[in-house]
C-alpha positions as CSV (number, residue, x, y, z in Angstrom):
1,M,21.8,-8.4,6.4
2,T,20.3,-5.3,8.2
3,A,16.8,-6.0,9.8
4,A,13.0,-6.3,8.0
5,G,11.8,-3.4,6.9
6,L,14.9,-0.3,8.2
7,N,15.7,0.5,5.2
8,V,14.3,1.1,1.6
9,I,15.9,0.1,-1.7
10,L,16.4,3.2,-3.9
11,V,15.9,3.2,-7.2
12,D,16.2,5.0,-10.9
13,D,13.8,5.7,-13.5
14,D,13.6,2.0,-14.4
15,N,13.7,0.5,-11.0
16,R,17.1,-0.7,-10.8
17,A,18.7,-0.5,-7.2
18,I,21.2,2.3,-6.6
19,G,21.4,2.3,-2.8
20,T,18.9,2.2,0.4
21,A,18.1,4.2,2.9
22,P,17.0,4.4,6.2
23,K,13.5,4.2,6.2
24,A,13.2,6.1,9.1
25,T,14.7,9.6,7.8
26,V,14.1,8.7,3.8
27,H,10.7,10.4,4.1
28,T,11.2,14.4,3.9
29,S,9.9,16.8,1.8
30,S,12.7,15.8,-1.6
31,T,11.7,11.9,-0.8
32,P,14.2,9.8,-3.5
33,L,12.8,7.3,-5.7
34,H,12.2,4.5,-3.9
35,R,10.5,0.8,-4.1
36,A,7.7,0.1,-2.3
37,F,4.1,-1.9,-2.7
38,S,0.6,-1.5,-2.3
39,C,-1.7,-4.6,-1.6
40,H,-5.8,-4.1,-1.9
41,V,-7.6,-7.4,-0.1
42,R,-10.8,-8.5,-1.6
43,R,-13.8,-10.8,0.1
44,S,-15.4,-13.4,-1.2
45,D,-18.7,-11.2,-1.2
46,G,-16.6,-8.5,-3.5
47,R,-16.2,-6.4,-0.7
48,W,-12.4,-4.3,-0.2
49,L,-10.1,-3.6,2.7
50,L,-10.2,0.0,3.5
51,S,-7.4,1.1,6.6
52,R,-7.3,3.1,8.1
53,R,-3.8,4.6,8.6
54,A,-2.8,5.4,12.4
55,V,-2.3,9.2,13.4
56,T,1.2,8.1,14.5
57,K,1.9,7.5,11.0
58,L,4.9,9.4,9.6
59,T,2.9,10.1,6.1
60,W,-1.2,10.4,5.8
61,P,-1.6,10.0,9.3
62,G,-4.8,9.3,9.9
63,V,-5.9,8.4,6.5
64,W,-8.1,5.7,4.4
65,T,-6.1,4.0,2.5
66,N,-6.3,0.7,0.6
67,A,-5.5,-2.2,3.2
68,F,-1.8,-2.3,3.5
69,C,1.3,-0.8,1.5
70,G,4.8,-1.6,2.4
71,H,8.8,-1.6,1.8
72,P,10.4,-4.3,0.1
73,D,13.9,-5.5,1.5
74,L,16.7,-5.3,-0.5
75,E,16.8,-8.8,-2.1
76,E,13.5,-9.4,-0.6
77,D,10.8,-11.4,-2.8
78,P,7.9,-9.8,-3.0
79,V,5.7,-12.1,-2.1
80,D,7.5,-12.1,1.3
81,A,7.7,-8.3,1.6
82,I,3.5,-8.6,1.5
83,A,3.1,-11.5,3.4
84,R,5.9,-10.1,6.4
85,H,3.9,-6.7,6.1
86,G,0.0,-8.4,5.8
87,Y,0.7,-10.2,9.0
88,S,2.7,-7.2,10.9
89,E,0.2,-4.3,10.1
90,L,-2.9,-6.6,10.0
91,G,-2.7,-9.3,11.8
92,I,-3.3,-11.4,8.4
93,A,-1.7,-14.6,6.8
94,V,-1.0,-14.1,3.3
95,D,-2.0,-16.8,1.3
96,P,0.3,-16.8,-2.3
97,A,-1.5,-18.5,-4.2
98,R,-4.4,-16.0,-3.4
99,L,-2.1,-13.2,-4.5
100,T,-2.0,-12.0,-7.4
101,L,-0.3,-9.4,-9.1
102,A,-2.8,-6.7,-10.6
103,L,-0.3,-3.3,-11.9
104,P,3.3,-4.2,-12.3
105,K,4.3,-1.1,-13.4
106,F,2.5,1.4,-11.0
107,R,4.4,4.7,-10.2
108,Y,3.5,8.1,-8.3
109,R,4.7,10.8,-6.2
110,A,2.9,12.9,-3.8
111,I,2.7,15.4,-1.2
112,D,1.2,15.3,2.5
113,D,0.0,18.4,4.0
114,S,2.7,18.6,6.3
115,G,5.1,18.8,3.0
116,V,6.1,14.9,3.3
117,V,6.9,13.2,0.0
118,E,5.9,9.4,-1.0
119,N,8.1,9.0,-4.5
120,E,7.6,5.6,-4.9
121,I,7.4,2.5,-7.8
122,C,5.2,0.9,-6.2
123,P,3.4,-2.1,-7.5
124,V,-0.3,-2.9,-6.9
125,W,-1.4,-6.6,-5.9
126,I,-4.7,-8.2,-5.1
127,L,-5.4,-10.9,-2.4
128,E,-8.2,-12.6,-2.1
129,S,-8.7,-13.6,1.8
130,D,-11.7,-13.5,3.9
131,I,-9.5,-13.5,7.2
132,T,-10.8,-11.2,9.6
133,P,-7.8,-8.4,10.3
134,E,-6.3,-8.0,14.0
135,P,-4.8,-4.6,13.2
136,R,-1.6,-3.4,15.3
137,P,-3.1,0.2,16.6
138,E,0.6,1.5,15.9
139,E,0.1,0.9,12.3
140,V,-3.8,0.3,11.9
141,A,-6.6,2.9,13.4
142,S,-9.4,0.7,12.1
143,Y,-10.9,-1.0,8.7
144,R,-13.3,-1.3,7.1
145,W,-15.2,-3.2,4.2
146,V,-16.7,-1.8,1.7
147,E,-18.8,-2.3,-1.6
148,A,-16.3,-1.1,-4.9
149,S,-19.3,0.5,-6.1
150,D,-18.5,2.7,-2.4
151,L,-15.1,2.6,-3.4
152,D,-15.8,4.6,-7.0
153,A,-18.0,7.0,-5.4
154,L,-14.7,8.4,-2.9
155,V,-12.3,8.1,-6.1
156,D,-15.3,9.5,-7.8
157,H,-16.4,12.3,-5.8
158,T,-14.8,12.4,-2.7
159,P,-11.2,11.6,-3.4
160,F,-9.6,14.1,-1.0
161,L,-11.2,11.3,2.4
162,I,-8.5,8.8,0.8
163,S,-5.1,8.1,0.2
164,P,-4.0,9.8,-2.8
165,W,-2.1,6.2,-4.0
166,S,-5.5,4.5,-3.5
167,V,-7.6,7.2,-6.3
168,L,-4.7,6.5,-8.7
169,Q,-4.5,2.4,-7.5
170,W,-8.5,2.3,-7.8
171,S,-8.6,4.2,-11.0
172,A,-6.1,2.0,-12.1
173,L,-7.7,-1.3,-11.4
174,R,-11.1,0.1,-12.4
175,E,-10.0,1.2,-15.8
176,A,-8.6,-2.6,-16.0
177,N,-11.2,-4.1,-14.9
178,L,-9.9,-5.9,-11.9
179,T,-12.8,-3.9,-9.6
180,R,-15.6,-7.0,-10.0
181,P,-15.2,-10.6,-9.0
């Protein structure tokens, strides 16, 4: 067994595992398709958590995005992976009873300004939580709680200000009527 978070799971188009690769080397200009997840966090007042990626991140440094994302380990339950990343990135405890799989088949490919590609099968989850984040600076530069209408405006009018996966995910969540409590 490898240490948590050191490898990504390579998958085929049907999301069947076909191997692993070191996370530190997989994100390049020809990133293979791999398994990931995104988690959006909504407070009881209906506000959504946006986080700004640390400027030292390899992909999309300093870009605003959903609460957090990550890669599950081989044989790791997705909920366990979300809990691990929620704590390691934002210092939040993830209550599995407050976690919902919102977009189970989400997939995207995007290229950042440096030419690094993200190429992921990336189920999207929503966590209902009022916990105040305590982000690790090497993961998250800052965070904000925003109204759903603010995210609508970002996606509709200035999508270049947030990560491409957040634009696609928010659009899909909105289409599925999942952005309002």
